[in-house]
N, C-alpha and C positions, 0 to 999 in steps of 0.2 A: 504494500500500500504506500502511495506517495506521501511524503511529509509536507508537500506544498499545500499551503492553506488557501490558495487562490479560489478553489471551488467553494469553500465555506464563505468567502467574501463576495462571490459573484452575485450581483444584484443588490448588494448592501453597501452602497457607496458612502464614504465618510463625508459628513457635513460639519464643519468646525463650529457652527453656531447652534447645533442641536445635540442634545444628549440622546444617543441612539443605543437602546438596550432591547433585548428580547429574551424569551424563555425558549430553551430547546431541550429535546430529549437526549440524554447522554447515552453512550454505548452501554453503560452499566444499568440502564433503565431508570436512573434518577434524573429529575429535571435539573438543568443548569441555567445560570444567568450569563448572558454574553453582553459585553459592552464594546461597541465599535470605537476604536481609536484610529488615529491617522495611519499608523503603520501595521494595523492588523486588528486583533480582537482580544479582549480579556475574557476568560471564561472562569466562572466562579461556582463553587458548590453552594447550595442553598442552606446547608447546616454545617456546624463546626467551622473550622478555619476555611475561608473562601478558597484557598488553594488545595484543600483536602488533606494537608499534611497534619501529623500529630507529633509535635516535638517531644522526644523522650517518652512517648506514650500519652502525653497530655493533649487536651483539645487545643491548647494554644500556649504560647510563651507566657501569656498572662497567668493562665492557670498553673503553669509550672512555677512561676515566680511566687504566686500566692501559697503554693504548697511548700516551697522552700522557706518562706517567711514563717509559716506555721511550725515547721520543723525547728527553725532557729529559736522561736519563742519557747517551745517545749524544752529545748536544750539549754535555754538561758543564754544564747549567743546573740551577738549583734547581727543586724541584717541591713544591707544597703544594696541598692541597684547600681552597679557600676556602668560607666558610659557604654561599654560594648553591649551589655544587655539592653540598655536604653535604646540603642540603635536597632536591635532586633525587635523590640516592642513597638518602636515607631513604624517600622516597615510593616509589621503585622497590623497595627492600627489603621494604616493606609489601606490595607486589603479590606477591612471591615467598612471603611469609609466608601470605597468603590461599590461595595455590595449594597449598603443601605441607600446610597444615592440612586443606584439602579432600581432597587426595590421601591423607592418612593415614586420613581417615574412609572413603574408598573402597578402602582397603587397597592402594593403588598405591605400594608401599614403595620401589621404585626411583626413582620421581619424588620422593618425600619425601627420600630420601638425596641425590639430585642437587640439589634446591633448598636443602636445609639446608646442604650443603657450599658451595653458591654464596654463601649469606648469611654463613657463617663466613669465607669469602674476603673478602667485603665488609667485615666488621668488622676483619679484619686489615689490609686496605688503608687504611681510614680511620684506624685507630689509628697506623699508621706515618706517614701523610702529612697528616693534618688540620692546618690552621694553628692551630686553637684546641683547647686541651685539653678543653674542655667538649663539643666535637663528638665527640672520641674516646670519651669516657665515655658520651655519649648512644647511640652505636652499640654499644659493647662491653658495656654492661650486659645485653644480651640474649644474650650468648654462652652462659651456662649453659643457658638454655632451649633454644636451637637445638641445642646439643651433645646435650642429652637427647633431643630429638625425632629427631635423626639416629640416635642409638644405639638408640632404640626401634624405628625403622623397620628398621634393619639386623638387629637381634636377632629381631624378629618374622618377618622373611624367613627367617632360619635355623630358627626354631622351626616354620615352615610345612613344612619338610622334615625335621623331627624331629632336627635337629642341635643338641642342647642345648649341646655344647661350643663350637660356633661362636657360638651366641647369647651364652654367657657371655663370650666374647672381645669381642664387640661392646659388651656392657654395660660390661665392664671398660674399654674404650677411652673410653666416655662418662664414666665415673667419673674416669678419669685427666685428661681434658680439663677437667672442671669443677674438679678439685682444682688443676690448673695455674692456672686463672683465679683461684681463691681465694688461692693463694700469691702470684700476681703482684700482687694488690691488698692483700696483707698481711691477708687475712681467713681464713687457713687454720685459725685457732683457733675459727672460728665455723661450722664445717661443719654442725653440727646445725641452724643457721638456714637452710640452703640447701635449699629444697624440692625442687629438681631433683636434687640429689645424694642426698637421702634417698629419693626415689622410686626411683632406680636401685639403691641399696643394698638396699632392701626387695625390689624385683623380682628382684635377683640371688639373694637368699636363696630366693625362691620357685622360681626356675628351677633352682637347685642342688638343692633338695629334691625336685623332680619329675623330675630327670634320671634316666633308666634307666641302670643300671650293669651292665657285663658281668663275667664271672668274673675277668679279669685286673685290672680296676680294683678289684674288691672285695679281691682278694688284696693289691694294692699298698697299699690303705687299711689292711688288717689288719697288714701288715708295718710300716707307719709307726707304728701304735698299739703293736705289740709292742716296737719299739725304744724308744718313748717310755716304756713301762712296764718296760723293762729285762728283758723275758722273752726272753732271747737264744736259748734252745733253740727256742722257737716261731718266732722271727724267722728262724733258720737254715732251719727246715723250710719256712717261707713263701717264702724266697728260692729254695729248690730247686724248689718248685712253679712259681714265676714263671719261673725259668730254663727249665724243661721246657716250659711253655706258650708262651713266646716262641720256643723252638726248634722248635715244631711238634709236640711230644709232649704228648698230653693227660694231665693229672694223673690219678693212680689214683683210683678211685671213693671209697676211704676218705679220701684227701686232700681231695677236694672236699667231702665231708660235714663234715669238721672245719673246713675253711676257711670254711664258710658262717656260722660264729659267731665274733665277735671274741674275742680272748684276754681272759680275765678275765670273760667273760659267764656267764650261768646255765648255758649248755650245757656249760661246762667242769666243772661240779660234778655233772653227771648221770652 
């Protein structure tokens, strides 16, 4: 069999401005992910290390490093990740990056979440144990981006089943993780310079705007507004409606009509 890959690339031209990925059936019967690059194609396994290798019998160099750390703790020894091992971990992390980026394009959001969580674990491990500070920073600088990608994948999965509240929770988690990173590096005053944070904040506004609201949620929003405007008679009426709705008693038709407009709106003057 020829080792020339031209046949595999035939009809799949490279376009520099597009991420080109596809799923193919492997000779072993398992699905593979392929990413088109300018000089050929990257092929990745869907599970384990993307290249399919098992360093010293472990799923990854990260798993091997974590096992060695545990052994050192049990033996009462010191543990540090030397630069040579950091280089191995960085190359391995890049493999997972290529896979979760491809999976995101293929809308395989569970795979994206799994691989981004794995790389966040990698950054934390190196930050705790790298012998050199510059190795810690080299890894940890990618934390906001990976946190954003994880949040996007999880939120899109929630939106696929029309759970806007669940999506907002996942977006908020990403925002929190990025803000923790900025605070840790004393950059919290430069939030506006963080493109990953700004993306999630803009997206959150869009999801919040498009979220469908039910009667109970509308009433609670109007109650909050009535209290803020100190319209206490209106607030009391809204509380009664909310109490009846939560107890299973449907609000009276006249109540629903009035509650559909916020206090102080044009509807109150008609």
